N, C-alpha and C positions, 0 to 999 in steps of 0.2 A: 453774746453779740447784741448791742443796742440796736436791734433791727428796726424798731419803730422810727428811729431818727437817722438810720443809715441811708435812707433815700431822701433826696432833696427835690422839691417841686420843680426846680429848673429843668429837670429831665423830661418833663412832659412836653411833648411836641404838639399835641392837639390842645386847643383852648379848652379850659374848664368852663363849662357854661354856668351861668347863674341859675340857682335852683328855682324851679317852677313846680306848680302843683303836679304831683305824679298820680295818674289815674289808678284806681283800684285801691285795695286795702292798705297800701303802704302810704296813703296820703298824709297821715299824721306822723311827723318826724318824732323820733325818740332819741335820747342821749345814748351814746354808746355804753355808758356805765350801767344802763338799765335794761339793755336789750341784747338778745343773741344776734350775732352776725351770721347771716345765711348767705352762703356762697354756692352759685351754680358753676361747676367747673367742667372743662372738657377732659381733665386728667383723671384717668381710671386707675386709681391706686389698687394694685393687686397684691401688694405685700407690705408688711410693716417692718421688714428688714432694711435698714438704712444703707446696707452695703450690697444689696442683692443685684440691683441693676441700675446703671447710670442713665436713668430716664427722668424727664421733667416731672413725672408723677412722684418719684421719690424726692428729687431735688426740691420741689416746690412744697408738697404737702408735709413731708416729714421734717422740714426745717422749722416747723412749729415746735417740734418735740426735741430735736437734736440740733447741735451747733458744730461749727468747724473751728479750727485754729485761726484761720484767716478767712475773711470774706471779701468779695468784690462789691464795690458800691455801684451806683447807677452809671458811673463813668468808667467801669471795669477797673478802677484803681483798687489796690489791695489795702485793706484796713484791718486793725486788730479785732480778733474775735475772742476765742478762748486763749489765744496767745496774744500778749501785749507787745512783744517785740521778738525779732528774729534776726540772725546774722550768720554769714558764712565764715566760719573760723578757719577753714582750709578748703582746698579744691573739692574735697569729698566729705566735708562735715558741716552740718548746720546746727545751730543752737536756737531753740525756741524757749522763751521765757513765758510761763503760763500766768493766767489771771488768778490772783488770790481771792479767796472768799466765795468761790463759786460752788454751789451744791447741786447735786442731781435731784431729780423730783422725788426720790425716795428718802431724801435728807442726807445721803452720804456725800462726802467731800470730794470734789473734783481734784485729781492729782495727775502727775505725770504718768503714773502706772495706767491710767485709762487711755492715754494717747498711745502708749506702747501696745496695749491690748487691741485697740481699734486698728492700728496699721498691720499688726501681725495677723489679726483675723482676716483681713482682706487678702494679704500676701500669701499666708500659709495654710489657711483653713477653708475659705469659701471656694466653691466651684461655680462662680457666677456665669450666667448666660452671656451671650454676646452683648456688648454694651456695658459690661461690668466695670468695676472700679480698679481692677488689678493693674491696669496700665499706669495708674497714678503712683503705685508703690513698688512696681516691679524693679526699679532701679535702686531701691533701698536695701542695703546690706544688712545693717543692724539699726535698731532703735532702742535707746537706753534712757532710763530715768536716773539722772545723776543726783537729783534731790526732788522733793515733792513738787517743785515748781519749775523744774528744768528738764528739757528733753534734748538729747543729742541724737541726731539722725546721721548715720554714715551711709554714704552711697557707694555704688560700685564704680562709679566714675563721676566726673563733674556734672551736676544738674543745677545750672544756674537759676532755673525757674521753679525750684522745689516749693517755695511758698505759694506760688500759683497753683501747683498741683494739690497742695494741702487745703486750698480753698474749696475743694470738691469733696473732701473726706469728712464725713460726720464722725463725731466722737461719741462712743458708747461707754457705758460703765463696765469696768471689769468685774466679772463674777468671781465668786470665791474659787472656782476651779473650772478649767476647760474653757471651750468657746461655745457661745450660744449658737444654736442652729437656727436656720431660717423658719423651721416649723415652730419652734419654741417662741420666736418673736411674733409670728403670725397668730399665736394664741392670745396676744394682747397683753398678758400679764407681765411680760419682760420689757415692755416699752418704757424706757427710763433714761431720759436725756437731761440736758441742762437748759433746754429752750424755754420760752415764755408760756408754753401750753402743755398741759398733760393730756396724754391719751385717755379717752373715756370709752369709746366703743367704735366699732366699724363693721360694715358689711362689705366684703370684698367686691370692688367694682361698682358699689352703689352709694355708700355714705361713710363719712368719717366725722365723729363727734369729739371735740376737744373742750377742755375747761382751763381757765387761767391758772397758771402756777404762781402763786403769791410769794414764793420764795425766790423768784427769778432775780438774778444779779443786776439786770439792766432795768430800763424804765418800765413801768407797769403798763401792760397792754390795755388798750381801751375797752376791749370786749371781755366780759366774764366767761362767755362761752361762744364757740364757733362751730357751725355745722357746714360741712361740705357735702353737696349733693352732686353726684356724677351725672352729668347729662351730656352724652356724646353728641347728640344732635344739636347743631347750632341753632336751629329754629326753636328747639325746646328751651335753650338757655335764654334766647331773646324773649320768648313768650313769658317765661317765669319772671324775668326782670320787669317786663311791661306790665304785668298784673300785680306786681308787688309780692310775689311769692318768695323772691329772694332779694337780697340787698345788693349783691354784686354778681356779675356774669362775666366770665373771661372768654377769650378767643371769639369776640364778636365779629361776624362777617362784615366787611366793609359796606356791603350793600344794605345793611340794616342800620347803619349809623344814623342816617337821616330820620328814619321813622322813630328810632329811640329818642333822639333829641326833640322831635315833635311831641312825644309823649311825656316829656319832662325829665328824661334820664340825663345824667351827666356822662360824658365819654372822655376817656384819656387814652393816648396812644404814644408809642415810642418805636423807633426803628429797632428791629430785632438783630441781636448778635448771633445770627444763625444763617443757615443756607437751606433752601429747598431745591432739590435737584432730581435729575434722572440718573440712574446707575445701571450699568451693564454687567451681565455675566460674561467675562472674558476668558474664562478657564475651560468650560466644557466644549467638547467637539460638537455636540448636539444639545440643543435646549428646547424645553417645552414651549409650545405656543408660537413657534416660528415655522412658517411654510412658504413655499413659492405661491404664485398667484393661482395655481391650479389646486392648491391644498396639500401638495406633497411635501414631505419633510425635507429639509435642507440642513446643511452644516450651519453651525452657529455664525451668522454674519458679523456679530459684534466683536469677534476676535480681530477683525480687520480695522485698523485705525482710520482708514479712509471712510468706512461706513460710519463710525462714530463721529467723525468730523462732518460728514455730510448731514447727519441728523442734527448736529449742533447748528450748522448753517441754516437748516430748514425750520428751526424753532423760533416762533415769534413770541418773545418774552413780553413785549410791550402790550400784546393783547391781554395777557394775564394780568399785568400790573395795572393797566388803565381800565379794562372792562370788567375783569373778574374781582380784582382787589380795589376797584374804584379809586385808584391813586395811592392807596395805603400799602405801598410796596415799592421796591426798587429792583429794576432788571439786574441780574447777576452775571458776573464773568468769573468769579472766584469765591472762595468760601466765606469771606466777610465783605461788607461794603467798603468800597475803596475809601482810603483815608484813615482807617483804623490801623493800628500798629501791625506790621507784617504783611500788609496788602501791597499789590503791585499797581503803580499808576499806568502801566503799559497795557494792562488787560481791560478791555472795554466790552460791554454788552452790545454786540452789533445787531443791526436790523437783519432780518432773514434775507438770504440771497438764494432763491430757489433754483435759479439757473446754474449757478456754481455748484450747489449741493447735488443737483441732478447729474451734472457732469462728473462729479467725484463718485457718486454712487454707481454710475455706469462704468467708470474706470475700475471700480472694485469688483465688477462682474455682476451687477444687479441693475441692468438697464430698465427692467420692468418693475423694479422694486420687490417687495415681498409682503407677506402678512405677518402680523405680530400681535400678541396680547401684551398690553401695557397695564401692569398691576399697580395698585396703590391703595392707601387707606381711605376710608370714608369718614369724614368728619373729624379727622385728626388735626389737620392744619387748615387755616383760612384758604378757601377756594381749591381744596385738594381735588374734589370730584370734577369741578368744572375745568380745573387745570389739565386733567387727563383728556378731557374732550377737546380742549384748545390745542394741545399737542397733537392729537389725532388729526385735527383739521389741517395743521401745519404740515405734517409728514405726508398727508395725502397729496400735497402739491408736488411731491417728487416720487409718487408711486408706492409709498409705503403705507399699506392699509392697516390701521390700528383698531383693535377691539379693546376699549378700556375695560378694566375689571377692578372695580372698587369693592372692598370688603372691610368689615370692622378691624380696627387696628390689631386687636389681639389675634385675629385669624391671620391677617396679612403679615404680621411680625413673625408668627410661627412658620408660615410657608416661606417667607423670605429667608429666614435663618436655615431652613432645610434645603434651600437651593431650588425651590420649585418654580422660580421665575427667571425669564430671560432678560427682561428690562423692567424697571420699576421706578416709581416715584417715591422719594423719601425726604426726610428732613432731619437736621441735627443742629444742635447748638453746642457751644463750648466756651471755655474761659478765654481762649486766645486762638489765633490762626494756627499755630503749630499743634495745638490740642486737636483740632479738627482734621488737619492734614494727617496727623499721627494715627487717628482712628479710622478715617475714611478712605484714604488712598495709599497709605503705607503698606508694605507687604505684610501679610498676616504672619505673626511670629509670637507665639504664646510666651516664650521665654522673655522676649523684649517688650511684650505687652502691646505691640503694634497691630493695626489692622482690625480692631474690635468691631468696626462698622464697614469693613471692606468685604461686603457680602458678595461682590463680584470677583473677588480673588485676583484683583489686578496686582501686578508686581513690576517694579522698575527699579533695579539696583542703583542706577545713577541718582534717581530722585531720592531713594532711601538714604544714600550717602550724603546728599546735600541737606536733607532734613536733619539727619543726625548731627552734621556739622553746625547747622544753625542753632539747634537746641543746645549746643555746648558753649554758645557765646552768651555772655552776660547781657541782660536786658538793656536795650538801647538801639541807636540807629544802625549799628553794624549788624546786630541780630535781625532787626526788621528788614534790612536789605537782603540778608541771606535767606530769610523766609520768602521774600518776594521773589528772589531768583528761583528758589525751589518750586514755588507755585507756578511761575511761568513755564518751567520745564514740564511739570506734570500735566498742565492744562493743554500742552501741545499734543499729548497722548489722548486727551478727552476720555478718561476712564468714567468721568461723570459729566453731565451737562448741567451746569449751574442755571437755575431758572430765575429765582428771585429771592430777595431778602424781604420778607413780609414785615408789616408793622404790627406789633402787639396792640390790640384794642380791648379795653375793658370798659364796661358800662356799670354805673352805680346809681342807686336810688337815694332818697332823702335822708335816711339814717346815716349815711356816709358823707362827711364833710368834704373830704378830698381823698384821692387815691394816687399814690406816687408810683409811676411805672419803673420797671427795670428791664434793660435790653435782653436779659436772659429769659424773659417771659415767665417769671415766677408769679404765682398767685398766692398771696398770703394775707392773713388778717393783719400782720404787722406793717403792711404798706398802706393801711387806711388810718384816717383820723375820723373820729365820730363827729357828726353834726351836733351843734349845741342849739338849744331852744332860744 
């Protein structure tokens, strides 16, 4: 993938400031061909297995090493990657023509056998955690290499958006025998992709060091070496950029944009193709952290749709967007911002109506409200900790007393997957509306690969049927309307409360001439151009 030029500057929504003197040791600009690019990232890479978990840690950082058949540009349009063309030869067959002359970083030639191996490894071998890649390949019946540069994928039924699904699957090199394990890959020696950078070394959750792969098929990357430093604290990332200890810092809090500009940093931003939301456990009869006002345990109130609707009515999204995100966000009513393919024009983010919410809560049998622990990650998303506090203040207006509980993402993610929470704050991104609906609110079904992020175990057969029907329609207006209809139906049930679509914000220093944003929130060296003297 020619990643360095896959992004176009028109996607940047925040003005790129003219460069000014940057305080600290980074005051002397260097050309990108002579310097290491140092990136402070919020993404805590915990594995080198590109198929282990579908999290932005993998998607973003491992895209330096591995590539996909198809990729999405900054307008979410599909572009050739390792595949130069694709076509639907029948209702259940797709043909992918592969790029010639591509070599892996160990010098071996990229062929169709590597594509077959990568898909079969995900589908047949890996036991990925929640959020894994299996949902992308579950519908694939067979994958065959008909010649070194042609792959035929046969599906169990029509999958009109298969190229979109393939835009998430990294291609690995087929070993001489068997499937590589996650443990082998985490050793580092097995990291071998077709991407523009080679793996050098890493320290799990701390650093990742990369060197330029001079045999890369695409344009030569600007930077001979790249180092990622994991800094989960937003304040630490801002401080590192301010002092010149790093050249780029991602996930900049909106409140820090002004001070960074005053210190001479450039800032770029773009609306995120993602959703931040509250999710409920709607399965268990009793859930942890929920009591009546006297502290006595009660039945799970979130199984009642009236309670969920009342809490949605009582949530002030504008406070989060305007005060916490300083305007770098959009109040949400569905999984993608309105206007993107598959969204509904009928769903609007309404201002809170506390009287109506209180009335509905009383009707549900909770006139005095109840107590609840609201869990969430700390420092994972812009404004996440403050958002928990804002929700607590909103819900207090209708008698629901909230105790926010923020913890490091690794801890939060483990407890959420284990079902330790009653209601929690989360976020997810995806290639398209149906991908998020498929993972977040569709009924959990390992065979179909649905519900990978449906930690609340919500199930609505009518919605599932509408979603399945929509996903069987070829890309276009009819499909988009079918997805909008499915979204409207499921949001009546309120299995989640959409909060906001935040804006990705990245800051950069004088070694970087420009940084082109992507709505998926990726942080890569390939999105940069080096400053010239």
